[in-house]
DRENFIDREN-61577 format. One record per residue: residue number from 1; residue in three letters; x, y, z of N, C-alpha, C in turn. Coordinates in steps of 0.02 Angstrom, whole numbers. Each point is the difference from the previous one (the first is absolute). Layout:
residues N
+-----+-----+--------+--------+--------+--------+--------+--------+--------+--------+--------+
!   n ! res !    n.u !    n.v !    n.w !   ca.u !   ca.v !   ca.w !    c.u !    c.v !    c.w !
+-----+-----+--------+--------+--------+--------+--------+--------+--------+--------+--------+
! NUM ! ALA !      X !      Y !      Z !      X !      Y !      Z !      X !      Y !      Z !
...
+-----+-----+--------+--------+--------+--------+--------+--------+--------+--------+--------+
//
This chain:
residues 113
+-----+-----+--------+--------+--------+--------+--------+--------+--------+--------+--------+
!   n ! res !    n.u !    n.v !    n.w !   ca.u !   ca.v !   ca.w !    c.u !    c.v !    c.w !
+-----+-----+--------+--------+--------+--------+--------+--------+--------+--------+--------+
!   1 ! LEU !   5794 !   9897 !   7601 !    -22 !     66 !    -20 !     25 !     53 !     48 !
!   2 ! ILE !     -6 !    -13 !     64 !     21 !     50 !     50 !     75 !     12 !     -5 !
!   3 ! ASP !     38 !    -53 !    -10 !     73 !      9 !     -7 !     17 !     43 !    -61 !
!   4 ! ALA !    -37 !    -10 !    -54 !     12 !     40 !    -60 !    -17 !     73 !     12 !
!   5 ! LEU !    -56 !     13 !     34 !    -19 !     68 !     15 !     51 !     34 !     46 !
!   6 ! VAL !     22 !    -36 !     50 !     51 !     28 !     45 !     65 !     11 !    -38 !
!   7 ! TRP !     17 !    -45 !    -46 !     61 !      8 !    -41 !      0 !     69 !    -33 !
!   8 ! VAL !    -57 !     20 !    -28 !     -3 !     63 !    -35 !     -8 !     59 !     48 !
!   9 ! LYS !    -44 !     -6 !     48 !    -18 !     57 !     42 !     51 !     15 !     55 !
!  10 ! TYR !     42 !    -47 !     17 !     49 !     11 !     53 !     65 !     29 !    -28 !
!  11 ! ALA !     -3 !     24 !    -61 !     60 !     26 !    -34 !     35 !     55 !     39 !
!  12 ! ASP !    -39 !     38 !     37 !     29 !     55 !     38 !     11 !    -18 !     74 !
!  13 ! ASP !      0 !    -65 !     14 !     11 !    -26 !     68 !    -55 !     20 !     49 !
!  14 ! PHE !    -59 !     14 !    -26 !    -55 !     21 !     42 !    -66 !    -16 !    -35 !
!  15 ! LEU !    -49 !    -23 !     37 !    -67 !    -10 !    -27 !    -46 !     54 !     29 !
!  16 ! ALA !    -17 !     49 !    -40 !    -45 !     52 !     22 !    -70 !    -29 !      9 !
!  17 ! GLU !    -41 !     37 !     36 !    -68 !    -24 !     12 !    -38 !    -13 !    -65 !
!  18 ! ALA !      8 !     44 !    -49 !    -34 !    -10 !    -65 !     25 !    -63 !    -34 !
!  19 ! GLU !     64 !    -15 !      9 !     28 !    -61 !    -30 !    -27 !    -62 !     35 !
!  20 ! GLN !     -4 !      4 !     66 !    -28 !    -57 !     38 !    -73 !    -11 !    -18 !
!  21 ! THR !    -36 !     54 !    -10 !    -71 !     -5 !    -20 !     -5 !    -32 !    -70 !
!  22 ! ALA !     44 !     20 !    -45 !      0 !    -29 !    -67 !     16 !    -75 !      2 !
!  23 ! ILE !     47 !    -19 !     42 !     17 !    -71 !      7 !    -60 !    -38 !     28 !
!  24 ! ALA !    -33 !     28 !     50 !    -60 !    -33 !     29 !    -56 !     -5 !    -52 !
!  25 ! ALA !    -10 !     52 !    -40 !    -52 !     -1 !    -51 !     15 !    -54 !    -53 !
!  26 ! ALA !     63 !     -5 !    -20 !     19 !    -51 !    -49 !     -9 !    -70 !     29 !
!  27 ! ALA !     18 !     -8 !     64 !     -9 !    -65 !     33 !    -75 !    -18 !      4 !
!  28 ! ASP !    -42 !     49 !     16 !    -72 !    -12 !      3 !    -27 !    -19 !    -69 !
!  29 ! ALA !     22 !     37 !    -51 !    -23 !    -13 !    -68 !     20 !    -70 !    -24 !
!  30 ! ALA !     58 !    -23 !     23 !     23 !    -66 !    -19 !    -25 !    -54 !     47 !
!  31 ! ARG !    -40 !     20 !     49 !    -26 !    -46 !     51 !     56 !    -37 !     35 !
!  32 ! TRP !     52 !     39 !     17 !     58 !    -28 !     34 !    -21 !    -26 !     68 !
!  33 ! ALA !     20 !    -60 !     15 !    -14 !    -30 !     65 !     63 !    -36 !     24 !
!  34 ! GLY !     44 !     39 !     29 !     63 !    -28 !     23 !     -7 !    -33 !     68 !
!  35 ! PRO !     52 !    -34 !     21 !     -1 !    -36 !     64 !      6 !     46 !     61 !
!  36 ! ILE !     19 !     63 !    -12 !      6 !     49 !     54 !    -35 !     64 !    -23 !
!  37 ! PRO !    -14 !     46 !     46 !    -32 !     62 !    -20 !     42 !     38 !    -52 !
!  38 ! LEU !    -35 !     35 !    -44 !     33 !     36 !    -55 !     54 !     48 !     25 !
!  39 ! ALA !    -13 !     37 !     53 !     49 !     47 !     26 !     64 !    -36 !     21 !
!  40 ! ASP !     -7 !    -58 !     31 !     59 !    -38 !     20 !     38 !    -27 !    -60 !
!  41 ! TYR !    -38 !    -24 !    -49 !     32 !    -26 !    -61 !     38 !     55 !    -36 !
!  42 ! THR !    -31 !     59 !     -4 !     32 !     57 !    -33 !     65 !     19 !     36 !
!  43 ! LEU !     -2 !     -1 !     65 !     60 !     15 !     39 !     55 !    -52 !    -14 !
!  44 ! ARG !    -19 !    -63 !     -2 !     49 !    -53 !    -16 !     29 !      9 !    -70 !
!  45 ! ALA !    -43 !     18 !    -47 !     24 !     11 !    -69 !     49 !     59 !     -3 !
!  46 ! ALA !    -15 !     52 !     37 !     45 !     58 !      2 !     66 !    -18 !     33 !
!  47 ! THR !     -3 !    -40 !     53 !     61 !    -23 !     34 !     43 !    -42 !    -46 !
!  48 ! ALA !    -31 !    -45 !    -37 !     37 !    -42 !    -48 !     33 !     44 !    -53 !
!  49 ! LEU !    -35 !     50 !    -22 !     27 !     45 !    -51 !     59 !     40 !     28 !
!  50 ! ARG !     -7 !     24 !     61 !     56 !     37 !     32 !     63 !    -43 !      4 !
!  51 ! GLN !     -9 !    -65 !     11 !     58 !    -45 !      8 !     39 !     -9 !    -65 !
!  52 ! VAL !    -32 !     11 !    -57 !     34 !     -9 !    -64 !     17 !     66 !    -35 !
!  53 ! ALA !    -29 !     54 !     25 !      8 !     65 !    -33 !     73 !     20 !     -6 !
!  54 ! GLY !     18 !     25 !    -58 !     68 !     23 !    -12 !     47 !    -51 !    -28 !
!  55 ! ASP !    -21 !    -63 !     -1 !     40 !    -54 !    -28 !    -37 !    -26 !    -62 !
!  56 ! PRO !     22 !     21 !    -60 !    -37 !    -17 !    -61 !    -13 !    -75 !     -8 !
!  57 ! GLN !     48 !    -42 !     17 !    -11 !    -72 !     -7 !    -55 !    -25 !     47 !
!  58 ! ARG !      2 !     23 !     62 !    -51 !    -21 !     48 !    -68 !     31 !    -17 !
!  59 ! GLU !      0 !     61 !    -26 !    -63 !     30 !    -22 !    -30 !    -40 !    -57 !
!  60 ! ASP !     42 !    -19 !    -49 !    -24 !    -40 !    -57 !    -27 !    -68 !     23 !
!  61 ! ALA !     34 !    -31 !     47 !    -24 !    -65 !     26 !    -66 !      9 !     36 !
!  62 ! HIS !     -6 !     53 !     39 !    -63 !     14 !     35 !    -56 !     12 !    -50 !
!  63 ! LEU !     13 !     40 !    -50 !    -50 !     14 !    -51 !    -20 !    -65 !    -36 !
!  64 ! ALA !     49 !    -41 !    -16 !    -15 !    -64 !    -34 !    -45 !    -44 !     44 !
!  65 ! SER !     12 !      1 !     66 !    -42 !    -40 !     44 !    -71 !     27 !      3 !
!  66 ! ILE !     -8 !     65 !     -6 !    -67 !     30 !     -3 !    -36 !    -23 !    -63 !
!  67 ! VAL !     35 !      4 !    -56 !    -31 !    -18 !    -65 !    -19 !    -74 !     -1 !
!  68 ! VAL !     42 !    -43 !     28 !    -15 !    -72 !      2 !    -65 !    -13 !     39 !
!  69 ! ARG !     -9 !     37 !     54 !    -60 !    -10 !     41 !    -63 !     26 !    -34 !
!  70 ! LEU !      8 !     43 !    -49 !    -57 !     21 !    -41 !     -6 !    -52 !    -56 !
!  71 ! ALA !    -38 !    -51 !     14 !      4 !    -64 !    -34 !    -16 !     -2 !    -74 !
!  72 ! THR !    -41 !     45 !    -25 !    -19 !     -4 !    -70 !     11 !     67 !    -34 !
!  73 ! PRO !      4 !      0 !    -66 !      8 !     63 !    -36 !    -57 !     50 !     15 !
!  74 ! ILE !    -60 !    -25 !      8 !    -57 !     44 !     15 !     10 !     33 !     68 !
!  75 ! VAL !     21 !    -39 !     49 !     11 !     27 !     67 !     59 !     49 !     -1 !
!  76 ! ARG !     52 !    -15 !    -37 !     57 !     45 !     -4 !    -20 !     67 !    -31 !
!  77 ! ARG !    -39 !     -3 !    -53 !    -21 !     62 !    -33 !    -47 !     40 !     46 !
!  78 ! ALA !    -43 !    -35 !     36 !    -45 !     35 !     47 !     41 !     33 !     55 !
!  79 ! ALA !     53 !    -33 !     23 !     43 !     30 !     51 !     36 !     61 !    -28 !
!  80 ! LEU !     23 !     -4 !    -62 !     33 !     58 !    -31 !    -49 !     58 !     -6 !
!  81 ! ASP !    -62 !    -15 !    -22 !    -51 !     52 !     -4 !    -13 !     31 !     68 !
!  82 ! ALA !     -5 !    -42 !     52 !    -12 !     26 !     68 !     58 !     44 !     22 !
!  83 ! CYS !     61 !    -20 !    -17 !     59 !     40 !     18 !      0 !     67 !    -36 !
!  84 ! ASN !    -21 !      0 !    -63 !     -4 !     63 !    -37 !    -50 !     47 !     32 !
!  85 ! VAL !    -58 !    -27 !     21 !    -51 !     41 !     33 !     26 !     24 !     67 !
!  86 ! ALA !     28 !    -45 !     39 !     25 !     18 !     67 !     57 !     50 !     -3 !
!  87 ! SER !     39 !     -3 !    -54 !     57 !     46 !     -5 !    -22 !     72 !     -4 !
!  88 ! ARG !    -63 !     10 !    -18 !    -26 !     68 !     -5 !    -40 !     20 !     63 !
!  89 ! ALA !     -1 !    -42 !     50 !    -41 !     10 !     59 !     16 !     63 !     39 !
!  90 ! ASP !     63 !     18 !      1 !     19 !     60 !     37 !      5 !     61 !    -45 !
!  91 ! GLY !    -27 !     -6 !    -60 !     -3 !     57 !    -45 !     59 !      9 !    -46 !
!  92 ! GLU !     51 !    -41 !      8 !     59 !      7 !    -41 !     37 !    -66 !     -5 !
!  93 ! ILE !     36 !     -8 !    -54 !     44 !    -57 !     -8 !     71 !     27 !     -1 !
!  94 ! ASP !     38 !    -18 !     50 !     69 !     24 !     -1 !     42 !    -45 !    -45 !
!  95 ! ARG !     60 !     22 !    -13 !     45 !    -36 !    -46 !     13 !    -71 !     23 !
!  96 ! ARG !     10 !    -10 !     65 !     14 !    -68 !     25 !    -60 !    -45 !     -9 !
!  97 ! GLU !    -61 !     25 !     12 !    -60 !    -41 !    -12 !     -5 !    -19 !    -74 !
!  98 ! ALA !     12 !     48 !    -43 !     -3 !    -14 !    -72 !     50 !    -53 !    -19 !
!  99 ! ASP !     61 !      5 !     27 !     51 !    -51 !    -15 !    -21 !    -69 !     25 !
! 100 ! LEU !    -30 !     -2 !     60 !    -21 !    -64 !     27 !    -58 !    -30 !    -40 !
! 101 ! LEU !    -45 !     42 !    -25 !    -53 !    -25 !    -43 !     29 !    -30 !    -64 !
! 102 ! ILE !     51 !     32 !    -28 !     32 !    -26 !    -60 !     33 !    -67 !     16 !
! 103 ! ARG !     35 !     -5 !     56 !     32 !    -63 !     18 !    -51 !    -55 !     11 !
! 104 ! PHE !    -57 !     17 !     32 !    -53 !    -48 !     11 !    -28 !    -24 !    -66 !
! 105 ! ARG !    -14 !     46 !    -46 !    -25 !    -19 !    -66 !     50 !    -45 !    -36 !
! 106 ! GLN !     64 !     17 !      3 !     51 !    -41 !    -33 !      3 !    -70 !     31 !
! 107 ! ALA !     -5 !     -5 !     66 !      1 !    -65 !     33 !    -60 !    -42 !    -20 !
! 108 ! ILE !    -57 !     31 !     -8 !    -60 !    -36 !    -22 !     10 !    -26 !    -71 !
! 109 ! LEU !     25 !     43 !    -44 !     12 !    -21 !    -69 !     51 !    -57 !     -3 !
! 110 ! ALA !     52 !      4 !     40 !     50 !    -54 !      1 !    -30 !    -66 !     25 !
! 111 ! ALA !    -46 !      4 !     48 !    -31 !    -60 !     28 !    -46 !    -33 !    -50 !
! 112 ! GLU !    -26 !     39 !    -47 !    -48 !    -26 !    -48 !     33 !    -26 !    -63 !
! 113 ! GLN !     66 !      4 !     -5 !     34 !    -25 !    -60 !     22 !    -71 !      9 !
+-----+-----+--------+--------+--------+--------+--------+--------+--------+--------+--------+
//
C-alpha cells in the first residue's frame, strides 16, 4: 500500500507534508504494520521510485512489483481508492499524478485478467 501511495504522490519528486500525512492516514486505516517505521519505509519507497524514474520499462516493472504485492483484487482496489484520496491531499492533482493513477489502475486491471 505504501509503495502504491508513494508511486502516485511522488510524481513531482517531492512528498509535501500534506502528502506524508495522507500516506500515514491511509497506512493507519489499513492497519499497516511494517517491519520498519512508516517514515523509513516511505523514504525507501521514494528512493526505489527515484531509481527507476524516467525509464518507462523500469517504471513498469516497478509498478508491476507493487501490484503483485497487493495480493488480492480487494486489496488492489482498496490501494487504488487510497491513492485517489491521497492524490487530493495537497489540494490538487497535477497531470503527472493523474497519469500515474491511470497507469496504476491499468496495471491492476491487467493483473486481474
